[in-house]
C-alpha positions in Angstrom: -4.0 -11.2 -19.8 -3.7 -13.1 -23.2 -1.5 -12.5 -26.1 -2.4 -14.1 -29.3 0.0 -14.4 -32.2 -1.2 -15.1 -35.5 0.6 -18.5 -37.5 3.2 -16.3 -39.1 4.7 -15.1 -35.3 6.4 -17.2 -33.3 6.0 -16.4 -29.3 9.2 -15.0 -27.3 9.7 -15.6 -23.7 7.9 -12.4 -22.6 4.7 -13.5 -24.7 4.6 -17.1 -22.9 4.9 -15.7 -20.1 1.6 -13.5 -20.6 -0.1 -16.1 -22.3 0.8 -19.1 -20.0 -2.0 -20.8 -18.2 -1.5 -20.5 -14.2 -2.7 -24.2 -14.6 -0.4 -25.5 -17.0 2.8 -27.7 -16.1 4.4 -25.0 -17.5 3.4 -22.6 -14.6 5.0 -24.4 -11.7 8.0 -23.6 -13.5 9.4 -20.2 -14.3 9.7 -19.7 -18.3 12.7 -17.6 -19.6 11.4 -14.6 -19.0 9.8 -15.0 -15.4 13.0 -16.4 -14.8 15.3 -13.3 -15.7 12.5 -11.0 -14.3 12.6 -12.9 -11.2 17.1 -13.0 -11.1 16.3 -9.1 -11.4 14.4 -8.8 -8.7 17.0 -10.9 -6.2 19.6 -8.6 -7.7 17.9 -5.7 -6.6 17.3 -7.1 -3.1 20.7 -8.1 -2.7 21.9 -4.6 -3.8 19.3 -3.2 -1.0 21.2 -4.9 1.3 19.8 -8.5 1.8 21.3 -11.9 1.2 19.7 -14.9 -0.9 18.9 -16.7 2.2 17.0 -13.8 3.3 14.2 -13.8 0.5 11.9 -16.1 -1.4 10.8 -15.4 -5.2 8.3 -17.6 -6.6 5.5 -17.8 -9.2 1.8 -18.1 -8.0 -1.7 -17.4 -9.7 -2.7 -13.6 -9.8 -4.9 -12.6 -7.2 -8.4 -11.5 -8.5 -7.9 -13.3 -11.9 -11.2 -15.4 -11.2 -9.9 -18.5 -13.3 -7.6 -16.0 -15.8 -4.3 -17.4 -17.1 -2.9 -14.5 -15.0 0.7 -15.7 -12.6 2.3 -12.9 -10.2 6.0 -13.3 -8.9 5.7 -13.2 -5.3 8.7 -12.2 -3.1 8.6 -13.8 0.6 10.4 -11.1 2.9 10.7 -11.6 6.6 10.1 -8.7 9.0 13.4 -9.0 10.3 15.1 -9.0 6.9 12.8 -5.6 6.1 15.6 -3.0 4.7 12.7 -0.2 5.7 12.3 -1.6 9.0 16.3 -1.6 10.0 16.8 2.0 8.6 17.5 4.5 11.4 15.2 7.0 9.6 12.5 4.8 8.8 9.0 5.7 10.1 7.0 3.7 12.6 4.5 1.5 11.5 2.1 3.0 13.9 2.7 5.7 16.9 -0.4 4.1 19.1 -1.1 0.7 20.6 -3.0 -1.3 18.3 -6.1 -1.4 20.7 -7.0 2.7 19.8 -9.0 3.6 16.7 -7.9 5.8 14.1 -9.8 8.8 15.7 -8.4 7.6 18.9 -5.2 8.4 17.9 -5.5 11.7 16.0 -7.1 13.0 19.0 -4.4 11.8 21.2 -2.1 13.7 18.6 -4.1 16.7 18.6 -3.9 16.5 22.5 -0.2 16.2 22.7 0.5 19.3 19.9 -1.7 21.5 22.6 -4.9 21.2 20.6 -8.5 20.6 22.4 -9.6 17.7 20.2 -13.3 18.3 21.9 -13.4 21.5 19.6 -13.7 19.1 16.4 -15.9 16.7 15.1 -14.7 13.6 13.6 -16.3 10.5 11.5 -14.4 7.6 10.5 -15.5 7.0 6.5 -15.3 3.9 4.7 -16.4 4.3 1.2 -16.1 1.7 -1.7 -14.9 3.3 -5.0 -16.0 1.6 -8.1 -13.7 1.6 -11.4 -14.2 -0.4 -14.6 -11.2 -2.2 -13.4 -12.3 -3.5 -9.8 -12.8 -1.7 -6.8 -10.9 -0.1 -3.9 -12.1 1.1 -0.4 -11.3 4.4 0.5 -10.9 4.6 4.1 -10.7 8.5 5.6 -11.1 10.5 8.8 -14.1 13.7 8.5 -12.5 16.4 10.7 -15.0 19.5 10.9 -13.3 22.1 12.7 -16.1 24.9 12.6 -19.8 24.5 11.2 -19.2 23.5 7.9 -15.5 23.7 7.4 -14.2 20.2 7.1 -11.4 18.4 5.3 -11.0 14.6 5.2 -7.7 12.8 6.0 -6.5 9.3 5.1 -6.0 6.8 8.0 -3.2 5.1 6.4 -1.0 7.8 6.1 -2.4 9.7 9.2 -1.5 6.1 11.3 2.0 6.4 10.0 2.6 9.9 10.9 -0.5 11.5 13.1 1.8 14.9 13.3 1.8 16.1 9.8 -2.2 15.3 9.9 -2.2 17.8 13.2 0.3 20.3 10.7 -2.5 20.0 8.1 -5.4 20.6 10.8 -3.5 23.7 12.2 -3.0 25.0 8.3 -7.0 24.2 7.8 -7.7 26.3 11.1 -5.6 29.5 9.9 -7.2 29.6 6.1 -10.8 29.3 8.0 -9.8 32.5 10.3 -10.5 30.2 13.1 -8.1 30.8 16.2 -5.4 28.2 16.5 -4.3 28.0 20.2 
């Protein structure tokens, strides 16, 4: 992003942050705005229970900027210092072994909930979705519960809480008039 100023205006700290090229000598040292922003991020991490020794804040060229004068503030947080992982009520990162595919994790969750996974058809789908600003990958599992009755579930959310996906499959069965075991 570039901010152009006319001859009568003066760039402020925010404008200098936005217009400064990543390759300039100034990129290595933060502007006043960058320093204030990094200080605010650091303060919020301290309020979240971390000590300043547990994180690092720095500047880097923005990912995907394709040579444009874009920068990003990067926060490095060791896994042991991650406040989300230390919470007692934090969900597990993954409920199954790392060697299981998402379909296998869902089948195991269905089986542990008392549903026969062989009654259903599963397809893991990865599709690239494009939009004017870029693209992203939509990764989901299509579950067919009966002929023509199917629904797609996001893989990242399903891996985080497979029991919620099982509840949604039960809902799909009930609303479709299919006998739930």
